[in-house]
Structure formats: structure tokens, C-alpha cells
C-alpha positions in Angstrom: 61.1 145.9 -184.1 58.0 147.7 -185.3 54.5 145.9 -185.4 53.0 146.1 -188.8 49.7 147.8 -190.1 46.7 145.4 -189.6 48.7 143.4 -186.9 46.6 141.9 -183.8 48.7 144.8 -181.7 46.9 147.0 -184.0 43.4 145.5 -183.2 44.3 145.3 -180.0 45.3 148.7 -179.4 42.2 149.6 -181.5 39.9 148.2 -178.7 42.0 150.6 -175.9 41.4 153.3 -177.6 38.2 153.1 -178.4 37.2 152.5 -174.3 39.5 155.5 -174.0 37.3 157.9 -176.0 34.0 156.2 -174.6 35.6 157.0 -171.1 37.1 160.4 -172.1 34.2 161.6 -173.9 32.3 162.5 -170.2 33.8 165.9 -171.1 31.3 166.8 -173.4 28.3 164.7 -172.4 28.5 165.6 -168.3 28.0 169.2 -168.1 24.9 169.0 -169.5 23.2 166.8 -167.3 24.5 168.3 -164.1 23.8 171.9 -166.0 20.3 172.6 -164.0 21.8 171.2 -160.8 24.6 173.8 -161.2 21.9 177.0 -162.1 19.8 175.8 -159.0 23.3 176.3 -156.9 24.9 179.0 -158.2 21.0 181.1 -159.1 22.1 182.1 -162.7 20.0 182.7 -165.8 19.6 179.9 -168.0 22.1 181.6 -170.3 25.0 182.1 -168.0 24.8 178.0 -166.4 25.3 177.5 -170.5 28.3 179.2 -170.5 30.4 175.8 -169.2 29.2 174.2 -172.3 29.9 176.5 -174.4 33.5 177.0 -173.0 34.0 173.0 -172.9 33.1 173.3 -176.8 36.0 175.5 -177.4 38.3 174.1 -175.5 37.9 170.5 -176.8 38.3 172.2 -180.6 41.4 173.7 -179.9 42.7 171.4 -177.4 42.5 168.7 -179.9 44.9 170.9 -182.2 47.4 171.3 -179.5 47.3 168.0 -178.4 47.0 166.8 -182.0 50.1 168.2 -182.3 51.9 166.9 -179.1 50.9 163.7 -180.4 52.9 164.2 -183.5 55.7 165.1 -182.0 56.2 162.3 -178.9 53.5 159.6 -179.6 50.0 159.2 -178.4 50.6 157.9 -174.6 51.8 161.7 -173.4 48.7 163.7 -174.2 46.4 160.4 -173.6 48.1 160.1 -170.0 48.4 163.6 -169.6 45.0 164.2 -170.4 43.5 161.8 -168.0 45.2 163.6 -165.0 43.9 166.8 -165.8 40.5 165.5 -166.6 40.4 163.8 -162.9 42.0 167.2 -161.7 39.3 169.6 -163.5 36.6 167.3 -162.3 38.1 167.2 -158.5 38.3 171.4 -158.8 34.6 171.9 -160.2 33.5 169.9 -157.9 34.6 172.2 -155.4 33.6 175.0 -157.1 31.9 178.1 -154.9 30.6 180.2 -157.8 29.8 179.9 -161.3 33.2 181.4 -163.0 35.0 179.0 -161.0 33.4 176.1 -162.3 33.2 177.7 -166.0 37.2 177.5 -165.5 37.1 174.2 -164.3 34.7 172.6 -166.2 35.2 174.8 -169.7 38.8 174.6 -169.7 41.0 171.8 -167.7 37.8 169.3 -168.5 37.6 170.5 -172.2 41.0 170.3 -173.1 41.7 167.1 -171.3 38.8 165.5 -173.1 40.1 166.4 -176.3 42.5 164.5 -176.1 40.3 161.1 -176.6 39.2 162.1 -179.9 41.4 163.7 -182.2 44.7 162.9 -181.7 43.6 159.5 -180.7 41.7 159.6 -184.3 44.6 160.1 -186.0 47.1 158.3 -184.0 44.6 154.9 -184.8 45.0 155.6 -188.6 48.5 155.5 -188.7 48.1 151.7 -187.1 45.8 150.6 -190.9 45.8 150.5 -194.5 44.0 148.2 -195.9 41.4 148.6 -193.4 41.7 152.0 -192.4 38.4 153.4 -193.2 36.4 151.3 -190.9 39.2 151.7 -187.5 39.1 155.3 -188.0 35.5 154.6 -187.9 35.1 152.6 -185.3 37.3 154.5 -182.7 34.7 158.0 -184.3 32.3 156.1 -182.5 33.7 156.9 -179.1 32.3 159.8 -178.7 28.8 158.7 -179.6 29.3 155.7 -177.3 30.1 158.3 -174.7 26.8 160.2 -175.4 24.7 157.4 -174.8 26.4 155.7 -171.8 27.5 158.7 -169.8 24.5 160.9 -169.1 21.9 158.4 -167.5 24.9 157.4 -165.3 25.6 160.8 -164.0 21.9 161.9 -163.9 21.4 158.6 -161.5 24.0 159.9 -159.5 23.1 163.2 -159.3 19.7 162.5 -157.9 21.4 160.3 -155.9 24.5 161.7 -154.4 24.7 165.8 -155.9 26.7 167.0 -158.6 29.3 167.9 -156.0 30.0 164.4 -155.5 29.5 163.3 -159.2 32.3 165.2 -160.1 34.5 163.4 -157.7 33.4 160.5 -158.4 33.8 161.2 -162.3 37.5 162.4 -161.3 38.1 159.0 -159.7 37.0 156.4 -162.1 38.6 158.8 -165.2 42.0 158.4 -163.8 42.0 154.8 -162.5 40.6 153.9 -165.6 42.7 155.8 -168.4 45.9 155.8 -167.6 46.0 151.5 -167.5 44.5 151.8 -170.9 46.7 154.3 -172.2 49.6 152.0 -171.7 48.8 149.7 -174.4 49.8 152.8 -176.9 53.1 152.7 -176.3 54.2 150.9 -179.1 55.3 153.5 -181.6 53.3 153.4 -185.3 55.4 151.5 -188.0 54.2 154.4 -189.9 55.9 157.2 -187.9 59.9 155.9 -187.8 62.6 157.4 -189.4 62.9 155.6 -193.0 59.5 155.8 -193.6 58.7 159.7 -192.8 61.5 160.5 -195.0 59.5 158.1 -197.5 56.3 160.1 -197.3 58.0 163.2 -197.4 59.9 162.7 -200.6 56.7 161.0 -202.2 54.5 163.4 -201.0 53.0 165.7 -203.9 53.9 169.1 -203.8 50.4 170.2 -204.8 47.9 167.7 -203.2 44.6 167.5 -205.4 45.8 170.6 -207.6 46.7 172.8 -204.1 48.5 173.7 -201.6 48.6 171.6 -198.7 47.5 174.8 -197.2 44.2 175.4 -199.1 43.4 171.8 -199.0 43.9 172.1 -195.3 41.4 175.1 -195.1 38.8 173.7 -198.0 38.4 170.9 -195.5 38.2 173.1 -192.5 35.1 174.6 -194.6 33.7 171.7 -195.3 33.5 170.3 -191.8 32.4 173.6 -190.2 29.0 174.0 -193.0 28.3 169.7 -192.7 27.8 170.4 -188.9 26.7 173.3 -189.0 23.8 171.3 -191.1 24.3 168.4 -188.6 23.3 170.6 -185.7 19.8 171.6 -186.0 18.7 168.2 -185.5 21.1 167.1 -182.7 20.8 170.0 -180.7 17.5 171.0 -181.6 15.2 167.8 -181.3 14.3 167.9 -178.1 12.9 171.5 -177.8 11.1 170.7 -181.5 9.1 167.4 -180.2 8.1 169.5 -177.2 6.9 172.4 -179.4 5.3 170.4 -181.7 3.2 169.0 -178.5 5.2 165.2 -178.8 6.6 166.2 -175.5 10.5 166.6 -174.3 10.5 162.9 -172.8 9.7 161.8 -176.4 12.4 164.3 -178.3 14.7 162.6 -176.1 14.3 159.3 -177.6 14.2 160.6 -180.7 17.8 161.9 -179.8 19.0 158.7 -178.2 17.8 156.9 -181.4 19.6 159.5 -183.5 23.1 159.1 -181.6 22.2 155.1 -181.5 22.2 154.7 -185.4 24.8 157.3 -185.8 27.3 154.5 -184.3 25.8 152.0 -187.0 26.6 154.6 -189.1 29.9 155.1 -188.8 30.7 151.7 -188.4 29.2 150.8 -192.4 31.0 154.3 -193.9 34.2 152.4 -192.4 33.4 149.5 -194.6 32.6 151.9 -197.5 35.5 154.3 -197.0 38.0 151.2 -197.1 36.4 150.7 -200.6 35.1 154.0 -202.5 37.8 156.3 -201.1 37.5 159.1 -198.7 36.7 162.0 -200.7 33.6 159.8 -202.4 32.7 158.6 -198.7 32.1 162.2 -197.9 30.1 163.1 -200.8 27.7 159.9 -200.3 27.2 161.0 -196.3 26.4 164.7 -197.2 24.0 164.1 -199.9 22.1 161.7 -197.8 22.3 163.8 -195.2 20.7 166.7 -197.1 18.2 164.0 -197.8 17.5 164.0 -193.8 16.8 167.4 -193.5 14.5 167.7 -196.5 12.3 165.4 -195.2 11.6 166.9 -191.7 10.1 170.0 -193.6 7.3 167.8 -194.4 6.9 165.6 -191.4 6.3 166.7 -188.1 3.7 163.4 -187.0 5.5 161.2 -184.0 5.8 158.2 -186.2 7.7 160.2 -188.8 9.8 162.3 -186.2 11.5 158.8 -184.7 11.9 157.6 -188.1 13.3 160.8 -189.6 15.4 160.8 -186.3 16.8 157.1 -187.1 17.4 157.9 -190.8 19.6 161.1 -190.1 21.9 159.4 -187.9 22.3 156.5 -189.7 23.2 159.0 -192.8 24.9 161.4 -191.0 27.2 158.9 -188.8 30.2 158.4 -191.4 31.0 161.9 -192.4 33.1 163.4 -189.9 35.5 159.8 -190.0 35.6 160.5 -193.7 37.7 163.5 -193.1 40.2 161.9 -191.0 40.7 159.1 -194.1 41.3 162.1 -196.6 43.8 163.6 -194.6 45.8 160.5 -194.5 45.3 159.9 -197.5 46.5 163.4 -198.4 49.1 164.3 -195.5 52.0 162.9 -194.7 51.3 160.4 -191.2 53.8 163.1 -189.2 51.3 165.2 -189.9 48.4 163.2 -189.1 47.4 164.8 -185.1 47.5 168.1 -185.7 45.9 167.7 -189.3 43.0 165.8 -187.9 42.7 167.7 -185.0 41.8 171.3 -187.1 39.6 169.7 -189.6 37.8 167.8 -186.5 37.8 171.2 -184.5 35.9 173.0 -187.3 33.0 169.6 -186.9 32.9 171.2 -183.8 32.9 174.5 -184.2 30.0 174.0 -187.2 27.9 172.1 -184.5 28.5 174.7 -181.8 27.6 177.4 -184.8 24.6 175.5 -185.7 23.3 175.2 -182.7 23.2 178.6 -182.0 22.1 180.0 -185.4 19.1 177.6 -184.9 18.1 179.1 -181.9 18.3 182.5 -183.2 16.2 181.8 -186.5 13.6 180.0 -184.0 14.0 183.4 -182.5 13.0 185.5 -185.4 10.3 183.3 -187.0 9.0 181.3 -183.9 9.4 178.6 -186.0 12.1 175.9 -186.8 11.1 175.3 -190.4 13.3 178.7 -191.6 16.1 176.7 -189.6 16.2 173.2 -191.0 16.4 175.4 -194.2 19.4 176.8 -192.9 20.6 173.7 -192.3 19.6 172.7 -195.7 21.7 175.7 -197.2 25.2 174.8 -195.4 25.1 171.1 -196.3 25.2 172.0 -200.4 28.1 174.0 -199.7 29.2 170.7 -197.8 28.3 168.8 -201.2 29.7 171.1 -203.2 32.8 171.2 -201.5 32.8 167.4 -201.9 32.1 166.9 -205.4 34.9 169.7 -205.8 37.1 167.3 -204.1 36.5 164.4 -206.4 36.7 166.2 -209.8 40.1 167.0 -208.7 43.0 164.9 -209.8 45.5 164.0 -207.7 46.6 160.5 -206.8 46.6 159.5 -202.4 49.9 159.8 -200.8 48.8 156.8 -198.7 45.8 154.8 -200.8 43.8 152.2 -198.7 43.9 148.9 -200.6 41.2 148.3 -202.7 40.0 152.0 -202.1 39.9 154.0 -205.9 40.5 157.6 -205.0 40.9 158.6 -208.8 38.7 160.2 -210.5 
């Protein structure tokens, strides 16, 4: 007998998935903290020492698609348990690296791919257990990466200073495998929306052209939307520390602004989940993208210390709900048996958008000597996202699985 959506077990597994996301999310953040120590030990330039992070993000994005497909076929337990083992192996190997290229392979490939199991696949799996409160559930699990970004850096920094980066990596390996494998057991029951009868019904009821487009076209539009919104999003998130230092406020103040931004991002994701359950994924995407554009515009005239603290909190509060909205849209217009790979593909685009936007902002700063043009570049990309969101909202089409209470038809 399968558990019903919204059941007590569904909420229990949501809590377990959130813990898994917060623990496995270490792969995205620890490499940033150990960067100075790795650079000093291997005696390389800062650009070379940054390659492990770049490789991690690329592997994280592609890993979400591969492990999402695995989740679609065999359930979420397989990618999560495999990810936990490979994550521990990656950290153990990275801790024994004798050259930068060995560290890049261990951290960038093993840790990057393994850590992705706790992001897109978990978000997609969670969406299969909720209908009426799907937006809130997806937003809660999507907050795991922000929780990881808030909790892990100070912990890793403490142990790097007291034990060294190699022993810290070994400690992370032991902790991850010891905690993630038991938590994965809480996810072992199959979703009520992916049994044979349900899947057949969804295939039969699936519209041939969701929102007036072919499934491939809609997937492509969502990928472009995810890329564009996160190119814009990356400007403050990736460069706020450097921006604060350039303005004379100091890097420490910039780090506080980043922490404030991520903290309010968690609040935003939870609030947007509540909103999404009432107005649907497309309207939530348009609302979040429009508010993010407003915050970016306000960065142009205001650069005082107090102003930047306020704008950092505002930006986090506005942008946190955008990424979960994509997962909800995918679940509304694609059948559940495709959730893993399709959500993984869109979220890969958001990760690439962060990487591309961070790099573009740096190049623009090098060319102009100012972040003003970089903010303008982000605003342009943001308006592309707004245009896509508005276009999706104007397209006729009834969701395959609308959440109760959400009115998605224009």
C-alpha cells in the first residue's frame, strides 16, 4: 500500500531530504574555504587554484541530470546512497592529493557529481510527494543548499585552521557517509505518483503541446530562463564581497552582506512556496524575477554601507523563490516519471548561469574598472527572464497536475 501525497510520511521524508541536502551541499562550499590553503600548499596562481571550484560547479550541473535520470528509473535511494559513498571517496582522495590536478579530479569530478545527488534529484523526488502544498515542499527542500552555505563554511574554516585542510577533508568524508546513508533509508518507499497505473494515466492525459509548445521546446525555454535569471543573480552573490572592498567598506563587511543575502534567501524560498501554492509556478516566477530586477536596479544609485546591508537583505528576500518555481512549473506541465531528468536539466542551467554570470561580471569589471556596468549587464539578463516568464504566462494551457488552490490559467 503506497503512502498518499501530503501524508505524515511525506512530511517526514521531506525533513530527511532537507537534512541530506544540507549535509551533501558541503561539496559546493568547502572548496571555496580551502582555496587559500590549497593554493599555498601547491604554490599555484589564484586562477589555477580556482579551477577546482569551476570543475565542481560544472560536474554538479551535469551530475544533476545524470542522477535525475537514475532517480526516474530506480527511485531516489539509488542516487543518494551512491552519492554519499562517492562523496566520501572524493573527499578522502582529495585529502591525499599530491598535486593540484589530482585535487581537481577528486574535488571537481567525484565531489561535484556526488554532491549533485542532494540537489536537483531530491527536489524532483520531493515534488512527487505533494500536490496541494507542492510549492511549499519544493521551496523547503530547495533551501537546503542555502542552509549548507550558511552552516558549512564557518565549520570548515575552523577545522582548516586547527587541523589543516587535508584532515578536514577526511573528517568531512567520514561525517557524510555516516549521516547520509541512514537518512537515505527514510526515502526508500516509492512515490504514489509513479506507480504503473498512475504513470499510464498521466501519459494518456499529457498534452501533446504543453503551453502551445512541444515538450522539447518548453524544456528549452525553461533552460534559457534558468540561465538568464541566474546570470543576473550571480552579480551580487558572487561579487558582493569584492564590491564592498572596492568601495572601502572592507571584505569582512561584504562577507556579512553575503551571509545576510543567503539568510534572507531561505526566508524568501519558504515564503515563495506559500505563494506558489496559491498562484502557481508561472506567476511566482514572474513575480520573483520582477522583484529581483528591482533590487538590481537599486544597487546602481546606492552604495553606502547601510544601503548595501539593506539591499543585500532585499535581494535575498526577492530572488530566493525563483529557482524553486522552475521545479514547480516542470511538475505542472510534465508527467511525474520525467521529473528527475527535466528538473535536473533546468537546475543545471541555473548553475551554469551562476558560473557564467560570475565570470562575466569579473570580465566587465576588468574592462571598465567598475561594477556599475556589471550590474547593468545583470539587469539586461534579468529582463530577458522577465520576458520569458511573461510569455509563458500568456500561453494557454492547463497544468497536468495543478496544485489545489493554484489557478494557472491566464
